[in-house]
C-alpha positions in Angstrom: -103.6 -29.4 60.3 -105.5 -26.2 59.3 -106.1 -25.1 55.7 -103.3 -22.5 55.7 -100.8 -25.0 57.0 -101.9 -27.6 54.4 -101.7 -25.1 51.6 -98.2 -24.0 52.7 -97.1 -27.6 52.9 -98.3 -28.2 49.3 -96.4 -25.0 48.1 -93.2 -26.3 49.8 -93.6 -29.6 48.0 -94.0 -27.9 44.6 -91.0 -25.6 45.1 -88.9 -28.6 46.3 -90.0 -30.4 43.1 -89.0 -27.5 40.9 -85.6 -27.3 42.6 -85.1 -31.0 42.2 -86.1 -30.9 38.5 -83.8 -28.0 37.8 -80.9 -30.0 39.5 -81.7 -33.1 37.6 -81.7 -31.2 34.3 -78.5 -29.3 35.2 -76.7 -32.6 35.7 -78.1 -34.4 32.7 -75.9 -36.6 30.6 -77.5 -36.3 27.1 -76.6 -39.9 26.4 -78.9 -41.0 29.2 -81.9 -38.8 28.7 -84.3 -41.6 29.6 -82.9 -41.8 33.1 -83.3 -38.0 33.4 -87.0 -38.1 32.4 -87.6 -41.0 34.8 -86.1 -39.0 37.7 -88.3 -36.0 36.8 -91.4 -38.1 36.6 -90.9 -39.5 40.1 -89.9 -36.1 41.5 -93.1 -34.7 40.1 -95.2 -37.5 41.5 -94.0 -36.7 45.0 -95.1 -33.1 44.7 -98.8 -33.7 44.2 -101.3 -33.5 47.1 -102.0 -37.3 46.9 -98.7 -38.8 45.7 -99.7 -42.4 46.5 -102.7 -42.0 44.2 -101.0 -40.0 41.5 -99.0 -41.2 38.5 -97.1 -39.3 35.9 -96.4 -39.9 32.2 -93.9 -37.9 30.2 -94.0 -38.6 26.5 -92.6 -37.2 23.3 -92.0 -38.4 19.7 -89.1 -40.5 21.1 -89.9 -41.2 24.8 -92.7 -42.5 26.9 -91.7 -42.6 30.6 -94.3 -43.3 33.3 -94.3 -44.0 37.0 -97.0 -46.6 36.6 -99.3 -47.5 33.6 -102.7 -45.8 33.6 -105.5 -44.9 31.3 -105.8 -41.3 30.1 -109.6 -41.6 30.1 -109.8 -41.1 33.8 -109.1 -38.0 35.9 -106.0 -36.4 34.4 -104.4 -33.0 33.8 -101.7 -32.4 31.2 -99.3 -29.8 29.8 -97.7 -29.6 26.4 -93.9 -29.9 25.9 -92.8 -27.4 23.3 -89.5 -27.5 21.4 -88.8 -24.2 19.6 -92.4 -23.3 19.9 -93.6 -26.5 18.4 -95.6 -29.1 20.5 -93.4 -32.2 20.7 -94.9 -34.1 23.6 -96.7 -33.7 26.9 -96.7 -34.4 30.6 -99.9 -36.1 32.0 -100.7 -36.5 35.6 -103.4 -39.1 36.6 -105.3 -39.2 39.9 -106.5 -42.7 40.8 -109.7 -41.9 42.7 -112.8 -44.0 43.4 -116.4 -42.8 43.0 -116.9 -42.3 46.7 -113.8 -40.1 47.1 -114.3 -36.4 46.4 -110.7 -35.5 45.6 -109.3 -33.6 42.6 -106.2 -31.8 41.4 -105.3 -28.5 42.8 -105.1 -25.4 40.6 -101.5 -25.0 41.6 -100.7 -28.5 40.4 -101.6 -27.6 36.9 -99.2 -24.6 37.2 -96.5 -27.0 38.5 -97.1 -29.3 35.5 -96.7 -26.3 33.1 -93.5 -25.2 34.8 -91.9 -28.7 34.5 -93.1 -29.0 30.9 -91.3 -25.7 30.1 -88.1 -27.0 31.8 -88.2 -30.3 29.8 -88.8 -28.3 26.6 -85.8 -26.2 27.3 -83.8 -29.4 28.0 -84.8 -30.9 24.6 -83.9 -27.6 22.9 -80.4 -27.7 24.4 -80.1 -31.3 23.1 -81.1 -30.2 19.6 -78.8 -27.3 19.6 -75.9 -29.5 20.7 -76.7 -32.0 17.9 -76.8 -29.3 15.3 -73.5 -27.8 16.5 -71.9 -31.3 16.3 -73.4 -31.8 12.8 -72.1 -28.4 11.6 -68.7 -29.1 13.0 -68.5 -32.4 11.2 -69.6 -30.8 7.9 -67.0 -28.0 8.3 -64.3 -30.6 9.1 -65.4 -32.6 6.0 -65.3 -29.6 3.8 -61.8 -28.7 5.1 -60.6 -32.3 4.3 -62.1 -32.1 0.8 -60.5 -28.7 0.2 -57.0 -30.0 1.2 -57.5 -33.2 -0.9 -58.5 -31.0 -3.8 -55.3 -29.0 -3.6 -53.2 -32.1 -3.3 -55.1 -33.8 -6.1 -54.7 -30.8 -8.5 -50.9 -30.9 -7.9 -50.8 -34.6 -8.6 -52.9 -34.3 -11.8 -50.7 -31.5 -13.2 -47.5 -33.5 -12.5 -48.9 -36.7 -14.2 -50.2 -34.9 -17.3 -46.7 -34.3 -18.9 -45.3 -37.8 -18.4 -48.5 -39.4 -19.7 -48.4 -37.3 -22.8 -44.8 -38.3 -23.4 -45.7 -42.0 -22.9 -48.5 -41.8 -25.4 -46.4 -39.8 -27.9 -43.3 -42.0 -27.9 -45.5 -45.2 -27.9 -47.2 -44.0 -31.1 -43.8 -43.3 -32.7 -42.4 -46.7 -31.7 -45.5 -48.3 -33.0 -44.9 -46.8 -36.5 -41.2 -47.9 -36.4 -42.0 -51.4 -35.2 -45.1 -52.1 -37.3 -43.6 -55.2 -38.8 -43.1 -56.8 -35.3 -46.6 -57.9 -34.3 -45.5 -58.9 -30.8 -44.0 -55.4 -30.2 -47.0 -53.7 -31.7 -49.3 -55.7 -29.4 -47.3 -54.7 -26.3 -47.3 -51.1 -27.4 -51.1 -51.2 -27.8 -51.4 -52.3 -24.2 -49.1 -49.5 -23.1 -51.2 -46.9 -25.1 -54.5 -48.3 -23.7 -53.2 -48.1 -20.1 -51.8 -44.6 -20.7 -55.2 -43.5 -22.1 -57.0 -45.0 -19.0 -54.5 -43.2 -16.7 -55.2 -39.9 -18.6 -58.9 -40.4 -18.0 -58.2 -40.9 -14.2 -56.2 -37.7 -14.3 -59.1 -35.9 -16.0 -61.4 -37.1 -13.2 -58.9 -35.8 -10.6 -58.9 -32.4 -12.3 -62.7 -32.4 -12.3 -62.6 -33.2 -8.6 -60.1 -30.4 -8.0 -62.1 -28.0 -10.1 -59.2 -27.5 -12.4 -61.1 -28.2 -15.6 -62.0 -25.0 -17.5 -65.6 -24.0 -17.3 -68.0 -22.4 -19.8 -71.1 -21.5 -17.8 -74.2 -20.6 -19.7 -78.0 -20.6 -19.2 -79.2 -24.2 -19.4 -82.6 -25.9 -19.1 -81.9 -28.9 -16.8 -84.9 -31.0 -18.1 -83.5 -31.8 -21.7 -80.1 -32.6 -20.1 -81.7 -35.2 -17.9 -83.8 -36.7 -20.7 -80.7 -36.9 -23.0 -78.7 -38.7 -20.3 -81.6 -41.1 -19.8 -81.8 -41.7 -23.5 -78.0 -42.5 -23.7 -78.2 -44.8 -20.7 -81.5 -46.5 -21.8 -79.6 -49.6 -23.0 -77.7 -49.8 -19.7 -81.0 -49.6 -17.8 -82.4 -52.5 -19.9 -79.2 -54.6 -19.7 -79.1 -54.3 -15.9 -83.0 -54.8 -15.7 -83.4 -51.6 -13.7 -86.4 -49.3 -14.2 -86.5 -45.5 -13.9 -89.1 -42.9 -13.1 -88.9 -39.2 -14.0 -90.7 -36.6 -11.9 -90.3 -33.0 -13.2 -91.8 -29.7 -12.0 -92.7 -28.4 -15.4 -90.7 -28.6 -18.6 -88.2 -25.8 -17.9 -85.8 -25.5 -15.0 -83.1 -23.0 -15.8 -79.8 -22.7 -14.2 -76.3 -21.3 -15.0 -73.8 -24.2 -15.5 -71.2 -25.7 -17.7 -73.1 -28.1 -20.0 -70.4 -30.7 -20.1 -69.9 -30.7 -16.3 -73.7 -30.8 -15.7 -73.9 -33.9 -17.9 -71.0 -35.4 -15.9 -73.0 -34.9 -12.7 -76.1 -36.6 -14.1 -74.2 -39.4 -15.7 -72.1 -40.3 -12.7 -75.0 -40.3 -10.3 -77.2 -42.4 -12.7 -74.5 -44.9 -13.4 -73.9 -45.2 -9.7 -77.6 -45.7 -9.1 -77.8 -48.4 -11.8 -74.8 -50.2 -10.4 -76.2 -50.5 -6.9 -79.8 -51.2 -7.9 -81.1 -54.8 -7.7 -82.8 -56.5 -10.7 -86.2 -54.9 -11.1 -85.2 -52.0 -8.9 -86.3 -48.4 -9.5 -84.2 -45.3 -10.0 -86.2 -42.1 -9.4 -85.0 -38.8 -10.9 -86.8 -35.7 -9.5 -86.2 -32.1 -10.6 -87.8 -29.2 -9.0 -87.2 -25.6 -8.0 -87.1 -23.7 -4.7 -86.9 -20.0 -4.3 -83.1 -19.8 -5.0 -82.1 -23.2 -6.3 -82.8 -26.0 -8.8 -83.0 -29.3 -6.9 -82.0 -32.6 -8.6 -82.7 -35.8 -6.6 -81.6 -39.2 -7.7 -82.7 -42.2 -5.6 -82.1 -45.9 -5.9 -83.3 -49.1 -4.2 -80.0 -50.6 -3.4 -78.5 -51.4 0.0 -77.7 -47.8 0.8 -74.6 -46.6 2.8 -73.2 -48.1 5.9 -73.3 -45.6 8.8 -69.5 -45.5 9.1 -69.1 -44.7 5.3 -71.4 -41.7 5.3 -68.5 -39.2 5.9 -66.3 -40.8 3.2 -68.8 -40.9 0.3 -67.3 -37.9 -1.6 -63.6 -38.6 -0.7 -61.5 -39.4 -3.7 -60.4 -43.1 -4.1 -63.1 -44.2 -1.6 -65.4 -46.9 -3.1 -67.6 -49.7 -1.9 -67.4 -51.4 -5.2 -65.2 -54.5 -5.6 -61.6 -54.0 -6.8 -61.5 -53.3 -10.5 -65.1 -52.1 -10.7 -64.4 -48.4 -9.9 -61.6 -45.9 -9.1 -63.5 -44.2 -6.3 -63.4 -40.9 -8.2 -67.0 -40.7 -9.6 -68.7 -39.1 -6.6 -65.7 -37.0 -5.7 -65.8 -35.6 -9.2 -69.5 -34.8 -8.8 -68.8 -33.1 -5.5 -66.0 -31.0 -7.1 -68.2 -29.9 -10.0 -71.2 -29.0 -7.7 -68.9 -27.0 -5.4 -67.4 -25.1 -8.4 -71.0 -24.1 -9.3 -71.6 -22.8 -5.8 -74.1 -25.6 -5.2 -74.4 -28.4 -2.6 -74.7 -32.1 -2.6 -75.9 -34.4 0.2 -76.0 -38.2 0.3 -78.4 -40.0 2.6 -80.1 -43.4 3.1 -83.7 -43.8 2.3 -86.1 -44.7 5.1 -86.8 -48.2 3.7 -84.0 -49.1 1.3 -81.5 -47.5 -1.0 -79.7 -44.2 -1.1 -80.6 -40.7 -2.3 -78.4 -37.9 -3.6 -79.8 -34.3 -3.4 -78.0 -31.7 -5.5 -78.9 -28.0 -5.2 -77.6 -25.6 -7.9 -78.3 -21.9 -8.1 -81.0 -20.8 -10.5 -80.1 -18.7 -13.5 -80.7 -15.1 -12.4 
């Protein structure tokens, strides 16, 4: 075979490889990406001048697919895999040659490697876009559910307020009339206590539904956090939980309702203390970005189960044992943050525990 025929044969192999790789990527099932990369690696191996002596490795932050193990110290060529213009892996081709052989990679083979790397990068970009779209869809569905729940909750809270006020009022009147009957007074005290508890639940429902009146003003977040810590200091000591404060300066100003801001801090700190083990650490961080004040509260508890992540801020959802919580604390926090045009995110820490990240607009 003359040189021209050999060169033509190699170009046909390279074009065939590019066609195969395009077909493999077009038919990719994103749940079986490892199979796709394996098929690409073996297709690429066949396209080289010495396929029996060539092996291919495709690796990224997540994957490492190779046709056969080899050392990168020997004769290799490589091409970077870029995802959204950021290097996120590479393809390496290795030529297994002995000292007496005078063979090397062709210039066109580097070009082939570059083309395949580009196609894999595009594939990974498609996967990332699809993941982001799915995540955004879940967030929108979650926000819609919370909005509907908020409307229902507001209606329930308003309907309950009047009968609760009547129960409390008439119970107090009866208590005065029956003060000589100790048994009746004791029973009425129980009715009053339960009615007061129910009224507090209604108040939390109204917080969740953003139905509580707001008085927004310019507030420095730092003193509010310190005051909350001071008031909860006895609770921290009783539960044998430690805390650490990390502040970006002494002043972080935002526009908020002082009472509701305290409610956010209290609810999240009490939640963190409850789920922390003895000797655990609760970390409170406050800092600023260009537009927001960012409050982060982390604990060292067990964190959230994966199936519970979408329910964290739903009213009446709780992972606490029956009687330990109404499941309204975090939904109240979500409602207050939303009414301040902010955002709150719950996530698990890499090692242990959970973190809540609250962003509230700066005071402009």
